[in-house]
MIMIGU-16820 format. One record per residue (C-alpha): residue in three letters; y, x, z. Coordinates in steps of 0.2 Angstrom, whole numbers, padded with zeros to 4 digits, always signed. Layout:
<recs>
ALAYXZ ...
</recs>
This chain:
<recs>
MET-0065-0024+0108 GLN-0075-0028+0124 ARG-0059-0034+0132 ILE-0057-0047+0119 LEU-0076-0053+0121 LYS-0073-0053+0140 GLN-0058-0064+0138 ILE-0067-0076+0126 LYS-0082-0077+0138 GLU-0071-0081+0153 GLN-0059-0092+0143 ASN-0045-0082+0151 PHE-0034-0078+0136 SER-0019-0066+0134 GLN-0004-0075+0127 ALA-0002-0062+0113 TYR-0014-0051+0104 LEU-0011-0036+0092 LEU-0026-0030+0082 PHE-0022-0015+0072 GLY-0029+0000+0063 GLU-0038+0005+0047 GLU-0055-0003+0050 ARG-0052-0020+0041 TYR-0070-0027+0044 LEU-0069-0026+0063 LYS-0051-0033+0063 ASN-0056-0048+0053 GLN-0071-0051+0063 TYR-0061-0051+0079 THR-0047-0061+0072 GLN-0060-0074+0067 LYS-0068-0074+0085 LEU-0050-0077+0092 ARG-0047-0091+0080 GLU-0063-0100+0085 ALA-0060-0097+0104 LEU-0042-0101+0104 ALA-0041-0115+0091 GLY-0058-0121+0086 ASP-0057-0133+0072 ASP-0039-0138+0077 GLU-0029-0136+0061 MET-0014-0146+0066 ASN-0009-0133+0079 THR-0015-0118+0070 HIS-0003-0108+0059 PHE-0005-0093+0047 TYR+0008-0082+0041 GLU+0005-0066+0030 GLY+0016-0053+0022 LYS+0033-0046+0025 ASP+0044-0062+0020 ILE+0041-0070+0037 SER+0056-0079+0045 VAL+0056-0073+0063 GLY+0068-0088+0067 GLU+0055-0100+0060 ILE+0041-0092+0071 ILE+0051-0094+0087 ASP+0056-0112+0083 LEU+0037-0116+0080 ALA+0032-0106+0096 GLU+0044-0117+0106 THR+0036-0133+0099 MET+0023-0141+0111 PRO+0006-0143+0103 PHE+0001-0160+0098 LEU-0014-0167+0107 ALA-0021-0150+0111 PRO-0020-0137+0125 ARG-0012-0124+0114 ARG-0003-0119+0098 VAL-0009-0103+0090 ILE+0001-0093+0077 PHE-0008-0080+0067 LEU+0003-0066+0058 LYS-0006-0054+0046 ASN+0002-0038+0039 SER+0020-0044+0044 GLY+0027-0027+0045 LEU+0036-0033+0061 LEU+0027-0020+0071 LYS+0037-0007+0061 ALA+0054-0015+0058 GLY+0062-0032+0060 GLY+0053-0038+0076 GLU+0066-0036+0089 LYS+0070-0054+0091 LEU+0052-0059+0092 ALA+0050-0045+0105 GLU+0065-0052+0115 TYR+0057-0070+0114 LEU+0040-0063+0121 ASN+0049-0054+0135 ASP+0059-0069+0140 SER+0048-0082+0146 PRO+0040-0089+0130 ASN+0032-0106+0129 GLU+0016-0104+0139 THR+0006-0116+0127 THR+0009-0105+0112 PHE-0002-0090+0108 PHE+0000-0076+0095 VAL-0012-0066+0086 PHE-0005-0051+0075 THR-0016-0042+0063 GLU-0008-0026+0056 SER-0013-0011+0046 GLU+0001+0000+0053 VAL+0012-0001+0068 ASP+0026+0009+0076 LYS+0021+0012+0094 ARG+0040+0015+0098 SER+0045-0002+0091 LYS+0051-0016+0104 LEU+0038-0028+0097 TYR+0024-0016+0100 LYS+0030-0013+0118 ALA+0032-0031+0121 LEU+0014-0035+0115 SER+0008-0020+0126 SER+0016-0027+0141 LYS+0013-0046+0138 GLY-0003-0046+0129 LEU-0018-0037+0123 VAL-0017-0022+0110 VAL-0033-0016+0102 GLU-0034-0002+0089 PHE-0048-0003+0077 THR-0052+0015+0071 THR-0065+0021+0059 GLN-0082+0020+0067 ASP-0092+0036+0069 GLU-0108+0041+0060 ASN-0120+0035+0073 THR-0112+0018+0075 LEU-0112+0015+0056 MET-0130+0020+0054 ARG-0135+0009+0068 TRP-0125-0005+0061 VAL-0133-0003+0043 ALA-0150-0002+0051 SER-0147-0018+0061 LEU-0141-0027+0045 LEU-0156-0021+0035 SER-0168-0027+0049 LYS-0160-0044+0049 GLU-0166-0046+0031 ASN-0183-0038+0035 LYS-0178-0022+0026 LYS-0179-0004+0032 SER-0175+0013+0026 THR-0175+0031+0032 GLU-0161+0040+0042 ARG-0158+0051+0027 CYS-0157+0037+0015 ILE-0145+0028+0026 LEU-0134+0043+0027 TYR-0135+0044+0008 PHE-0129+0026+0007 LEU-0115+0030+0018 SER-0110+0045+0008 LYS-0108+0033-0007 THR-0099+0019+0002 GLY-0087+0028+0014 THR-0084+0022+0031 ASP-0075+0006+0028 MET-0086-0007+0035 GLN-0080-0021+0024 ASN-0085-0010+0009 ILE-0101-0005+0017 GLN-0106-0024+0020 MET-0102-0028+0002 GLU-0112-0014-0005 LEU-0126-0018+0007 GLU-0127-0036+0001 LYS-0129-0030-0017 LEU-0143-0018-0012 ILE-0152-0031-0002 SER-0151-0043-0016 TYR-0158-0029-0028 CYS-0172-0025-0017 LEU-0177-0043-0014 ASP-0195-0040-0016 LYS-0196-0023-0007 GLU-0197-0019+0011 VAL-0192-0001+0010 ILE-0175+0004+0002 THR-0175+0021-0007 GLU-0161+0033-0013 ALA-0166+0027-0031 ASP-0162+0009-0026 ILE-0145+0015-0020 ASP-0141+0024-0036 ALA-0146+0009-0046 VAL-0134-0003-0037 CYS-0121+0004-0027 THR-0104+0008-0034 THR-0098+0026-0035 ARG-0081+0027-0026 LEU-0067+0036-0035 GLN-0067+0050-0023 ASP-0086+0053-0026 ARG-0082+0054-0045 ILE-0069+0067-0040 PHE-0081+0076-0029 GLU-0094+0077-0043 MET-0081+0083-0055 VAL-0076+0098-0044 GLU-0094+0102-0041 ALA-0098+0102-0060 ALA-0083+0113-0062 ALA-0089+0125-0048 ARG-0105+0128-0057 HIS-0096+0130-0074 ASP-0104+0114-0081 HIS-0089+0110-0091 HIS-0097+0096-0101 THR-0101+0086-0085 ALA-0084+0089-0078 ILE-0075+0083-0093 THR-0086+0068-0096 LEU-0083+0063-0078 TYR-0064+0065-0081 TYR-0064+0054-0097 ASP-0074+0041-0087 LEU-0060+0040-0075 LEU-0047+0039-0089 ALA-0058+0025-0096 LEU-0057+0016-0080 LYS-0038+0016-0081 VAL-0035+0030-0068 GLU-0019+0039-0072 PRO-0020+0058-0074 LEU-0007+0060-0060 LYS-0019+0050-0048 ILE-0033+0061-0053 LEU-0023+0077-0050 SER-0018+0070-0033 LEU-0036+0067-0029 LEU-0041+0084-0035 ALA-0028+0093-0025 ARG-0035+0083-0009 GLN-0052+0088-0013 TYR-0048+0107-0015 ASN-0037+0106+0001 LEU-0052+0098+0011 MET-0063+0112+0004 LEU-0051+0125+0009 GLN-0049+0118+0027 ALA-0068+0116+0029 LYS-0071+0134+0023 GLU-0058+0141+0035 LEU-0064+0132+0050 LYS-0082+0136+0047 ARG-0077+0154+0045 LYS-0069+0153+0062 GLY-0085+0146+0070 PHE-0081+0128+0072 ALA-0096+0116+0072 ASP-0097+0103+0058 LYS-0092+0089+0070 ASP-0076+0097+0075 ILE-0072+0101+0057 ALA-0074+0083+0053 SER-0062+0078+0067 LYS-0049+0091+0062 ILE-0049+0087+0043 GLY-0051+0068+0045 VAL-0067+0065+0036 PRO-0084+0058+0043 PRO-0096+0071+0049 PHE-0109+0067+0036 VAL-0097+0072+0023 VAL-0092+0089+0030 LYS-0108+0097+0024 LYS-0104+0093+0006 TYR-0086+0101+0008 ILE-0093+0116+0016 SER-0107+0118+0003 GLN-0095+0115-0012 ALA-0082+0127-0005 SER-0095+0141-0004 ALA-0094+0142-0023 TYR-0076+0148-0021 LYS-0067+0162-0013 THR-0053+0157-0001 VAL-0040+0165-0012 GLU-0047+0155-0027 LEU-0045+0138-0018 ARG-0027+0143-0013 ARG-0023+0147-0031 THR-0030+0131-0037 LEU-0019+0121-0024 GLU-0004+0130-0030 LYS-0009+0126-0048 CYS-0010+0107-0043 ALA+0007+0107-0035 ASP+0015+0116-0050 MET+0006+0104-0062 ASP+0012+0089-0053 GLN+0030+0094-0054 ALA+0028+0098-0072 ILE+0020+0082-0077 LYS+0033+0072-0067 THR+0048+0081-0075 GLY+0040+0079-0093 ARG+0037+0097-0096 LEU+0018+0095-0097 ASP+0007+0081-0104 GLY-0003+0074-0090 LYS-0019+0070-0099 MET-0021+0087-0107 SER-0015+0097-0091 VAL-0027+0090-0079 GLU-0041+0093-0092 LEU-0036+0111-0093 LEU-0036+0112-0074 ILE-0054+0105-0073 LEU-0060+0117-0087 GLY-0051+0132-0078 GLY-0059+0128-0061 ALA-0051+0139-0048 
</recs>
């Protein structure tokens, strides 16, 4: 990211950029920065393509066309899929003396680093991966956004907010905008404010459901299950999320038993550090053998539902009631 900012400051641009990774907010932000720096308000020489039905031949023909009354032509391609398959001709073009007045900006969710186009962009341009930001970075970012609106909150409260929103910065920003609007006449934001406004993610509902089942609160567990069904979430989707939840609990429990620190556990199982404590706490209500048995039940049930041997809605309900 700093390399992009440095190039913008020095007005010394690469001919091609690839911005990829799971962090949508930052990708969009830096794509916009490049648009402003490379094209400004020039609409005639700025072109946007999105989706997988892109004609590579059309892109190359456009790239060979000199810009009209401007220093450069800029082509933006978003989620084209060309970094996974079909980008060979474009890779050849980039490797074979492309028009120096044409600039490319690719914004992709997934790439294949073995693809010819990825290698061409790495060689001829600037490749930047936008990964999920760590806990401290997200906390500082949220605190700074609150400060701009003359709001503040405690570290514990911000962590609670992040536990509800997840680590996707775009989602965090949207939820934060709702929270700030709700607390328009308040300076200090509390957990009660967060509960009143912020949307509970599907994964959080699953977490609450498993937690209720673990403490044998079947009424709450089933209520949450039927809430999800009312939101049109398919039983198979719920089953998949339940299996993921139990799998993460099992991994967290085993790694904790082996002496790993919470930060290392988070890295190994692919969740934010501030969520690990929840998984470890929840897993403590189960024996390892119980978690393994529940995962086996989930796998068997998934197969039975898909083959029509079991009714999805009733089967998942029985799994929830049975716990591990």
